One Martini backbone bead per residue (centre of mass of N, CA, C, O) as a GRO file, in nm:
protein
  424
    1MET     BB    1  13.270  12.815  -1.878
    2MET     BB    2  13.553  12.707  -1.760
    3GLN     BB    3  13.799  12.805  -1.561
    4LYS     BB    4  14.138  12.769  -1.563
    5SER     BB    5  14.193  12.827  -1.266
    6LEU     BB    6  14.013  12.596  -1.164
    7LEU     BB    7  14.144  12.364  -1.318
    8ARG     BB    8  14.423  12.393  -1.192
    9MET     BB    9  14.340  12.336  -0.902
   10ILE     BB   10  14.218  12.055  -0.949
   11ILE     BB   11  14.460  11.919  -1.074
   12ARG     BB   12  14.651  11.951  -0.834
   13ASP     BB   13  14.477  11.805  -0.626
   14GLN     BB   14  14.450  11.532  -0.790
   15LEU     BB   15  14.751  11.461  -0.808
   16VAL     BB   16  14.786  11.405  -0.513
   17GLU     BB   17  14.575  11.176  -0.500
   18ALA     BB   18  14.710  10.992  -0.725
   19GLY     BB   19  14.975  10.939  -0.527
   20LYS     BB   20  14.801  10.761  -0.341
   21LEU     BB   21  14.920  10.434  -0.184
   22ASP     BB   22  14.721  10.288   0.033
   23HIS     BB   23  14.674   9.980   0.090
   24ILE     BB   24  14.741   9.778  -0.153
   25VAL     BB   25  14.545   9.544  -0.342
   26PRO     BB   26  14.592   9.308  -0.549
   27ARG     BB   27  14.445   9.243  -0.848
   28ASN     BB   28  14.361   8.994  -1.074
   29VAL     BB   29  14.323   9.218  -1.326
   30TYR     BB   30  14.580   9.401  -1.341
   31HIS     BB   31  14.749   9.276  -1.579
   32LEU     BB   32  14.565   9.375  -1.812
   33ALA     BB   33  14.649   9.674  -1.787
   34LEU     BB   34  14.962   9.626  -1.833
   35LEU     BB   35  14.918   9.519  -2.141
   36TYR     BB   36  14.856   9.786  -2.241
   37LYS     BB   37  14.948   9.968  -2.565
   38GLY     BB   38  14.713  10.092  -2.704
   39GLY     BB   39  14.467  10.264  -2.914
   40PRO     BB   40  14.250  10.184  -2.740
   41ALA     BB   41  14.042  10.209  -2.491
   42PHE     BB   42  14.053  10.177  -2.132
   43VAL     BB   43  13.787  10.012  -1.951
   44ILE     BB   44  13.661  10.063  -1.617
   45LYS     BB   45  13.408   9.870  -1.461
   46GLY     BB   46  13.181   9.960  -1.184
   47ILE     BB   47  13.106   9.999  -0.885
   48ARG     BB   48  13.116  10.196  -0.649
   49ARG     BB   49  13.403  10.153  -0.460
   50CYS     BB   50  13.570   9.888  -0.597
   51GLY     BB   51  13.870  10.015  -0.722
   52LYS     BB   52  13.921  10.187  -0.982
   53SER     BB   53  14.102  10.424  -0.889
   54THR     BB   54  14.324  10.248  -0.767
   55MET     BB   55  14.403  10.112  -1.030
   56MET     BB   56  14.492  10.364  -1.171
   57LYS     BB   57  14.722  10.430  -0.972
   58GLN     BB   58  14.880  10.171  -1.028
   59ILE     BB   59  14.932  10.226  -1.325
   60ILE     BB   60  15.078  10.488  -1.294
   61SER     BB   61  15.307  10.386  -1.106
   62ALA     BB   62  15.411  10.150  -1.305
   63ARG     BB   63  15.416  10.329  -1.603
   64PHE     BB   64  15.343  10.674  -1.546
   65PRO     BB   65  15.478  10.865  -1.309
   66GLU     BB   66  15.586  11.120  -1.527
   67SER     BB   67  15.333  11.067  -1.766
   68PHE     BB   68  15.039  11.231  -1.681
   69PHE     BB   69  14.684  11.251  -1.684
   70TYR     BB   70  14.439  11.362  -1.429
   71PHE     BB   71  14.069  11.309  -1.394
   72ASN     BB   72  13.787  11.381  -1.179
   73PHE     BB   73  13.431  11.398  -1.239
   74ASP     BB   74  13.367  11.344  -0.919
   75ASP     BB   75  13.332  11.682  -0.879
   76GLU     BB   76  13.172  11.958  -0.750
   77ARG     BB   77  13.349  12.187  -0.903
   78ILE     BB   78  13.223  12.065  -1.202
   79ALA     BB   79  12.906  12.104  -1.241
   80GLY     BB   80  12.937  12.283  -1.533
   81PHE     BB   81  13.044  12.071  -1.711
   82THR     BB   82  13.119  12.044  -2.061
   83VAL     BB   83  13.212  11.961  -2.374
   84GLY     BB   84  13.351  12.253  -2.409
   85ASP     BB   85  13.576  12.188  -2.165
   86PHE     BB   86  13.789  11.992  -2.283
   87GLN     BB   87  13.983  12.184  -2.423
   88PRO     BB   88  14.070  12.351  -2.172
   89LEU     BB   89  14.172  12.106  -2.019
   90ILE     BB   90  14.403  12.015  -2.208
   91GLU     BB   91  14.545  12.289  -2.205
   92THR     BB   92  14.601  12.296  -1.900
   93PHE     BB   93  14.774  12.048  -1.886
   94ILE     BB   94  14.999  12.148  -2.082
   95GLU     BB   95  15.070  12.406  -1.925
   96LEU     BB   96  15.153  12.249  -1.658
   97LEU     BB   97  15.299  11.950  -1.787
   98GLY     BB   98  15.277  11.910  -2.069
   99ASP     BB   99  15.295  11.674  -2.337
  100ARG     BB  100  15.102  11.411  -2.251
  101LYS     BB  101  15.003  11.055  -2.355
  102ASN     BB  102  14.857  10.993  -2.062
  103VAL     BB  103  14.516  10.924  -1.977
  104PHE     BB  104  14.299  10.982  -1.680
  105PHE     BB  105  13.944  10.898  -1.633
  106ASP     BB  106  13.701  10.965  -1.395
  107GLU     BB  107  13.376  10.941  -1.440
  108ILE     BB  108  13.303  11.045  -1.748
  109GLN     BB  109  12.986  10.991  -1.785
  110ASN     BB  110  12.893  11.273  -1.658
  111ILE     BB  111  12.962  11.374  -1.956
  112ARG     BB  112  12.829  11.492  -2.223
  113GLY     BB  113  13.020  11.384  -2.506
  114TRP     BB  114  13.290  11.234  -2.423
  115GLU     BB  115  13.345  11.034  -2.669
  116LEU     BB  116  13.448  11.248  -2.872
  117PHE     BB  117  13.701  11.327  -2.716
  118ILE     BB  118  13.832  11.046  -2.700
  119ASN     BB  119  13.852  11.003  -3.002
  120ARG     BB  120  14.053  11.231  -3.047
  121LEU     BB  121  14.280  11.129  -2.867
  122LEU     BB  122  14.326  10.866  -3.023
  123ARG     BB  123  14.400  11.001  -3.295
  124GLU     BB  124  14.650  11.160  -3.137
  125GLY     BB  125  14.794  10.911  -2.953
  126TYR     BB  126  14.659  10.843  -2.697
  127LYS     BB  127  14.646  10.707  -2.384
  128VAL     BB  128  14.335  10.559  -2.254
  129PHE     BB  129  14.176  10.590  -1.933
  130ILE     BB  130  13.868  10.451  -1.794
  131THR     BB  131  13.600  10.522  -1.571
  132GLY     BB  132  13.284  10.350  -1.462
  133SER     BB  133  12.928  10.326  -1.310
  134ASN     BB  134  12.781  10.290  -1.611
  135SER     BB  135  12.712  10.052  -1.834
  136ASN     BB  136  12.517  10.178  -2.046
  137LEU     BB  137  12.656  10.441  -2.116
  138LEU     BB  138  12.921  10.323  -2.198
  139SER     BB  139  12.826  10.115  -2.411
  140ARG     BB  140  12.662  10.303  -2.595
  141GLU     BB  141  12.887  10.520  -2.655
  142LEU     BB  142  13.111  10.330  -2.743
  143GLY     BB  143  12.948  10.185  -2.967
  144THR     BB  144  12.890  10.445  -3.140
  145HIS     BB  145  13.204  10.599  -3.131
  146LEU     BB  146  13.408  10.325  -3.038
  147THR     BB  147  13.423  10.108  -3.239
  148GLY     BB  148  13.696   9.908  -3.171
  149ARG     BB  149  13.813  10.144  -2.936
  150HIS     BB  150  13.778   9.924  -2.691
  151ILE     BB  151  13.853   9.802  -2.356
  152ASP     BB  152  13.702   9.584  -2.130
  153MET     BB  153  13.665   9.606  -1.761
  154GLU     BB  154  13.552   9.432  -1.480
  155LEU     BB  155  13.482   9.541  -1.146
  156TYR     BB  156  13.482   9.407  -0.824
  157PRO     BB  157  13.462   9.316  -0.546
  158PHE     BB  158  13.617   9.134  -0.348
  159SER     BB  159  13.739   8.851  -0.345
  160PHE     BB  160  13.841   8.602  -0.146
  161VAL     BB  161  14.136   8.623  -0.230
  162GLU     BB  162  14.155   8.935  -0.187
  163PHE     BB  163  14.071   8.932   0.105
  164LEU     BB  164  14.313   8.765   0.201
  165ARG     BB  165  14.533   8.955   0.090
  166SER     BB  166  14.457   9.196   0.281
  167LYS     BB  167  14.564   8.978   0.526
  168ASP     BB  168  14.804   8.800   0.439
  169LEU     BB  169  14.621   8.526   0.311
  170GLU     BB  170  14.757   8.306   0.116
  171LEU     BB  171  14.606   8.012  -0.062
  172GLU     BB  172  14.786   7.731  -0.209
  173ASN     BB  173  14.626   7.401  -0.258
  174ASP     BB  174  14.618   7.098  -0.452
  175ARG     BB  175  14.634   6.867  -0.196
  176GLY     BB  176  14.491   7.010   0.017
  177TYR     BB  177  14.375   7.062   0.356
  178THR     BB  178  14.442   7.144   0.651
  179THR     BB  179  14.313   7.191   0.953
  180SER     BB  180  14.426   7.480   0.991
  181GLN     BB  181  14.340   7.591   0.715
  182ARG     BB  182  14.037   7.541   0.747
  183ALA     BB  183  14.003   7.720   0.996
  184VAL     BB  184  14.089   7.984   0.864
  185MET     BB  185  13.885   7.985   0.629
  186THR     BB  186  13.628   7.975   0.799
  187ARG     BB  187  13.675   8.236   0.954
  188GLU     BB  188  13.711   8.433   0.709
  189PHE     BB  189  13.449   8.360   0.561
  190GLY     BB  190  13.254   8.466   0.773
  191GLN     BB  191  13.326   8.764   0.717
  192TYR     BB  192  13.277   8.772   0.411
  193PHE     BB  193  12.982   8.674   0.417
  194SER     BB  194  12.871   8.930   0.595
  195LYS     BB  195  13.058   9.193   0.485
  196GLY     BB  196  13.216   9.146   0.236
  197GLY     BB  197  13.422   9.324  -0.048
  198MET     BB  198  13.452   9.612   0.008
  199PRO     BB  199  13.744   9.765   0.030
  200GLU     BB  200  13.694   9.982   0.256
  201VAL     BB  201  13.568   9.783   0.458
  202VAL     BB  202  13.798   9.580   0.483
  203ILE     BB  203  14.026   9.787   0.565
  204SER     BB  204  13.857   9.965   0.793
  205GLY     BB  205  13.576   9.832   0.917
  206ASN     BB  206  13.362  10.041   0.780
  207ASP     BB  207  13.013   9.996   0.698
  208THR     BB  208  12.888  10.289   0.656
  209ILE     BB  209  12.977  10.330   0.361
  210LEU     BB  210  12.736  10.178   0.227
  211LEU     BB  211  12.514  10.391   0.268
  212GLN     BB  212  12.654  10.616   0.111
  213MET     BB  213  12.679  10.464  -0.156
  214ILE     BB  214  12.377  10.426  -0.210
  215GLY     BB  215  12.310  10.725  -0.207
  216ASP     BB  216  12.489  10.798  -0.452
  217ILE     BB  217  12.356  10.617  -0.658
  218ILE     BB  218  12.073  10.734  -0.643
  219GLN     BB  219  12.146  11.036  -0.689
  220LYS     BB  220  12.381  11.042  -0.918
  221ASP     BB  221  12.310  10.780  -1.113
  222ILE     BB  222  11.984  10.838  -1.127
  223MET     BB  223  11.824  11.095  -1.046
  224ASN     BB  224  11.998  11.305  -1.199
  225ARG     BB  225  12.017  11.160  -1.480
  226TYR     BB  226  11.679  11.080  -1.498
  227SER     BB  227  11.475  11.252  -1.347
  228VAL     BB  228  11.341  11.148  -1.091
  229ARG     BB  229  11.015  11.208  -0.951
  230LYS     BB  230  11.002  10.925  -0.757
  231PRO     BB  231  11.218  10.829  -0.523
  232SER     BB  232  11.049  10.635  -0.345
  233GLU     BB  233  11.011  10.415  -0.558
  234LEU     BB  234  11.306  10.343  -0.596
  235ARG     BB  235  11.364  10.267  -0.298
  236ASN     BB  236  11.149  10.045  -0.277
  237ILE     BB  237  11.266   9.863  -0.493
  238LEU     BB  238  11.541   9.820  -0.368
  239SER     BB  239  11.442   9.697  -0.102
  240PHE     BB  240  11.298   9.459  -0.230
  241LEU     BB  241  11.538   9.330  -0.374
  242ILE     BB  242  11.724   9.291  -0.124
  243SER     BB  243  11.496   9.127   0.041
  244ASN     BB  244  11.507   8.911  -0.235
  245VAL     BB  245  11.755   8.764  -0.241
  246SER     BB  246  11.743   8.475  -0.449
  247GLY     BB  247  11.479   8.553  -0.577
  248GLU     BB  248  11.177   8.575  -0.739
  249ILE     BB  249  11.071   8.789  -1.014
  250THR     BB  250  10.829   9.031  -1.125
  251TYR     BB  251  10.697   9.312  -1.248
  252ARG     BB  252  10.407   9.261  -1.160
  253SER     BB  253  10.446   9.180  -0.861
  254LEU     BB  254  10.599   9.436  -0.781
  255SER     BB  255  10.381   9.643  -0.851
  256ARG     BB  256  10.173   9.528  -0.655
  257ASN     BB  257  10.333   9.532  -0.383
  258LEU     BB  258  10.392   9.865  -0.429
  259GLY     BB  259  10.157  10.018  -0.585
  260LEU     BB  260  10.209  10.016  -0.895
  261GLN     BB  261  10.081  10.082  -1.216
  262SER     BB  262  10.365  10.028  -1.369
  263GLU     BB  263  10.573   9.800  -1.516
  264ASN     BB  264  10.764   9.993  -1.668
  265THR     BB  265  10.870  10.137  -1.420
  266VAL     BB  266  11.001   9.894  -1.290
  267ARG     BB  267  11.189   9.823  -1.523
  268LYS     BB  268  11.340  10.089  -1.530
  269TYR     BB  269  11.454  10.089  -1.240
  270ILE     BB  270  11.607   9.821  -1.265
  271GLU     BB  271  11.791   9.911  -1.491
  272TYR     BB  272  11.932  10.130  -1.332
  273LEU     BB  273  12.045   9.938  -1.109
  274GLU     BB  274  12.208   9.763  -1.306
  275GLU     BB  275  12.391   9.986  -1.431
  276THR     BB  276  12.537  10.026  -1.132
  277TYR     BB  277  12.589   9.719  -1.015
  278LEU     BB  278  12.400   9.646  -0.767
  279VAL     BB  279  12.227   9.462  -0.956
  280PHE     BB  280  12.110   9.129  -1.075
  281LEU     BB  281  11.978   8.925  -1.332
  282VAL     BB  282  11.835   8.589  -1.368
  283ARG     BB  283  11.756   8.345  -1.580
  284ARG     BB  284  11.565   8.103  -1.695
  285PHE     BB  285  11.588   7.792  -1.805
  286ASP     BB  286  11.516   7.789  -2.168
  287ARG     BB  287  11.485   7.684  -2.497
  288LYS     BB  288  11.274   7.909  -2.507
  289LEU     BB  289  11.319   8.231  -2.562
  290LYS     BB  290  11.040   8.355  -2.494
  291SER     BB  291  11.019   8.228  -2.210
  292THR     BB  292  11.269   8.358  -2.085
  293GLU     BB  293  11.142   8.649  -2.081
  294LYS     BB  294  10.871   8.575  -1.909
  295ASN     BB  295  11.005   8.471  -1.683
  296PRO     BB  296  11.119   8.465  -1.397
  297LYS     BB  297  11.358   8.632  -1.195
  298LYS     BB  298  11.663   8.655  -1.042
  299VAL     BB  299  11.800   8.821  -0.756
  300TYR     BB  300  12.104   9.015  -0.711
  301CYS     BB  301  12.387   9.117  -0.524
  302VAL     BB  302  12.721   9.244  -0.538
  303ASP     BB  303  12.699   9.242  -0.204
  304ASN     BB  304  12.659   9.125   0.112
  305GLY     BB  305  12.701   9.386   0.278
  306LEU     BB  306  12.464   9.543   0.150
  307VAL     BB  307  12.247   9.360   0.262
  308THR     BB  308  12.313   9.357   0.578
  309LYS     BB  309  12.307   9.670   0.612
  310THR     BB  310  12.014   9.737   0.488
  311MET     BB  311  11.919   9.425   0.598
  312PRO     BB  312  11.967   9.295   0.894
  313GLY     BB  313  11.756   9.052   0.895
  314PHE     BB  314  11.894   8.889   0.650
  315ALA     BB  315  12.127   8.738   0.804
  316GLU     BB  316  11.940   8.480   0.861
  317ASN     BB  317  11.951   8.424   0.540
  318ARG     BB  318  12.195   8.216   0.460
  319GLY     BB  319  12.123   8.074   0.196
  320ALA     BB  320  12.087   8.333   0.023
  321LEU     BB  321  12.374   8.447   0.073
  322LEU     BB  322  12.527   8.208  -0.047
  323GLU     BB  323  12.402   8.229  -0.327
  324ASN     BB  324  12.493   8.517  -0.385
  325MET     BB  325  12.799   8.454  -0.379
  326VAL     BB  326  12.797   8.262  -0.620
  327ALA     BB  327  12.683   8.460  -0.829
  328ILE     BB  328  12.916   8.661  -0.815
  329GLN     BB  329  13.141   8.466  -0.910
  330LEU     BB  330  13.021   8.401  -1.183
  331ARG     BB  331  13.024   8.692  -1.277
  332ARG     BB  332  13.326   8.760  -1.230
  333THR     BB  333  13.416   8.508  -1.434
  334GLY     BB  334  13.217   8.533  -1.700
  335ARG     BB  335  12.963   8.354  -1.668
  336GLN     BB  336  12.701   8.191  -1.802
  337PHE     BB  337  12.378   8.187  -1.631
  338TYR     BB  338  12.121   7.987  -1.465
  339TYR     BB  339  11.805   7.885  -1.375
  340TYR     BB  340  11.595   7.612  -1.240
  341ARG     BB  341  11.240   7.520  -1.311
  342HIS     BB  342  10.997   7.306  -1.248
  343GLU     BB  343  10.658   7.252  -1.246
  344ASN     BB  344  10.700   7.068  -0.967
  345GLY     BB  345  10.956   7.250  -0.818
  346ALA     BB  346  11.206   7.172  -0.924
  347GLU     BB  347  11.558   7.276  -0.861
  348VAL     BB  348  11.828   7.490  -0.985
  349ASP     BB  349  12.037   7.740  -0.918
  350PHE     BB  350  12.272   7.648  -1.139
  351ILE     BB  351  12.348   7.694  -1.488
  352VAL     BB  352  12.652   7.604  -1.686
  353PRO     BB  353  12.694   7.552  -2.008
  354ALA     BB  354  13.007   7.572  -2.069
  355ASP     BB  355  13.055   7.346  -1.816
  356LEU     BB  356  12.837   7.134  -1.776
  357GLU     BB  357  12.682   7.263  -1.507
  358MET     BB  358  12.557   7.198  -1.175
  359ILE     BB  359  12.423   7.410  -0.900
  360GLN     BB  360  12.401   7.386  -0.554
  361VAL     BB  361  12.268   7.563  -0.262
  362CYS     BB  362  12.356   7.466   0.084
  363TYR     BB  363  12.415   7.541   0.394
  364GLU     BB  364  12.287   7.252   0.505
  365LEU     BB  365  12.342   6.921   0.476
  366ASN     BB  366  12.074   6.675   0.490
  367SER     BB  367  11.828   6.436   0.514
  368ARG     BB  368  11.597   6.648   0.426
  369ASN     BB  369  11.757   6.789   0.150
  370THR     BB  370  11.909   6.597  -0.042
  371GLU     BB  371  11.676   6.496  -0.221
  372ARG     BB  372  11.602   6.773  -0.339
  373GLU     BB  373  11.871   6.834  -0.483
  374ILE     BB  374  11.872   6.578  -0.663
  375LYS     BB  375  11.601   6.622  -0.803
  376GLY     BB  376  11.692   6.869  -0.960
  377PHE     BB  377  11.903   6.728  -1.132
  378LEU     BB  378  11.716   6.516  -1.266
  379LYS     BB  379  11.518   6.711  -1.403
  380ALA     BB  380  11.727   6.887  -1.558
  381SER     BB  381  11.848   6.639  -1.728
  382THR     BB  382  11.606   6.641  -1.941
  383GLU     BB  383  11.731   6.939  -2.066
  384PHE     BB  384  12.034   6.909  -1.935
  385LYS     BB  385  12.362   6.794  -2.015
  386ALA     BB  386  12.553   6.711  -1.764
  387LYS     BB  387  12.889   6.644  -1.601
  388LYS     BB  388  12.844   6.837  -1.348
  389PHE     BB  389  12.799   6.804  -0.983
  390LEU     BB  390  12.710   7.060  -0.733
  391ILE     BB  391  12.743   7.115  -0.377
  392LEU     BB  392  12.710   7.405  -0.181
  393THR     BB  393  12.847   7.498   0.133
  394MET     BB  394  12.966   7.615   0.422
  395ASP     BB  395  13.143   7.323   0.549
  396GLN     BB  396  13.105   7.087   0.350
  397GLY     BB  397  13.260   6.755   0.250
  398GLU     BB  398  13.191   6.536  -0.035
  399GLU     BB  399  13.063   6.227  -0.187
  400LEU     BB  400  12.798   6.155  -0.411
  401THR     BB  401  12.557   5.895  -0.496
  402HIS     BB  402  12.308   5.865  -0.778
  403GLU     BB  403  12.297   5.646  -0.967
  404GLU     BB  404  12.450   5.828  -1.230
  405LEU     BB  405  12.546   6.020  -1.004
  406THR     BB  406  12.814   6.253  -0.932
  407ILE     BB  407  12.860   6.438  -0.623
  408ASP     BB  408  12.985   6.733  -0.519
  409VAL     BB  409  13.095   6.847  -0.193
  410LYS     BB  410  13.137   7.195  -0.092
  411PRO     BB  411  13.277   7.458   0.018
  412VAL     BB  412  13.264   7.776  -0.080
  413TRP     BB  413  13.556   7.861  -0.019
  414GLN     BB  414  13.686   7.646  -0.200
  415TRP     BB  415  13.548   7.727  -0.466
  416LEU     BB  416  13.659   8.016  -0.474
  417LEU     BB  417  13.955   7.932  -0.498
  418GLU     BB  418  13.924   7.745  -0.758
  419THR     BB  419  13.773   7.983  -0.947
  420GLU     BB  420  14.006   8.159  -0.950
  421PRO     BB  421  14.182   8.336  -1.147
  422ARG     BB  422  14.496   8.267  -1.313
  423TYR     BB  423  14.775   8.483  -1.347
  424GLU     BB  424  15.097   8.534  -1.502
   0.00000   0.00000   0.00000
């Protein structure tokens, strides 16, 4: 049982931290949190250090500056905290601060049985905000014990719009871009493209944070939680996935390449990495559901900076990095998407069924590869009837026509600006 004296000290220390709002960059999903009126729990999910705690502080500052409880469970001083300590924790809060009805809990999934305590707080009329960096644990436990009693929001590293906002460079122009605007966007996009959008890296310029973050994910979110007995296998799988970003993988080929005997072990480790939001897999488009499960999947990483920092040589693979960036934006904006590959090798990088759209990503479009990109559209059109065809490049823009197809060619930076959700 945790001593109340220790809990009091931690609460006081963390209250000071909760009040720090240095260099805050407004996030595009921030308004969703401000609309929350209570009832269900409000859950902010995402990879470590993507800004979840900062968003909590913003909510506190904007709505409950004098009436909140805050506790961060990612604190080494509470290593022995169990479900039985929740009652002493809430008692200590009330003794210190009075009975406040707005509670904010960071990384609460670290404590087994947390969902039962949250359920009780909701029944007692508390407004509850939660952050977590493990999608499966949160979803499973919320679904089991808080069905219908939670609102989920996923937070990602900075989008390109948020990256620009951090530098006081917001650009909204529906009538086209001037030469100087295009020059600014091209310059800034080059930085975003290679360094990524992890908030601390963007604001501080220190990308060594990324290596520490990956270490924390492996140790705290996977090895400690799942008692991984062979950490070298997990690290090798992560290295393989990141070095193959935008490429196709199968559990069988991965197990063979790494000398692992069990495909199930590979599957399990990849699921752990997906749960932490570090990587995500995309399925091949196939109208036969069984085939969709058996086909190779494409692997992507949640941030380009994580790729280039952990695999410096990968920075030369610009086409794959550009494709990775497009995949992140599709994921960030909540769209379901697939890749397409015909048996003759023709492929389309992304199919977005809800938008009836096909997207190819090509770092530099030229006479040698234009035919290949169009061939992918034509082959995929025999199985998926799209209305929009788009080729995204590093910095080219034009319109192409081929037979019955009209194809837009745009720089990725422009597409990122256009696809960013606009909230009133």
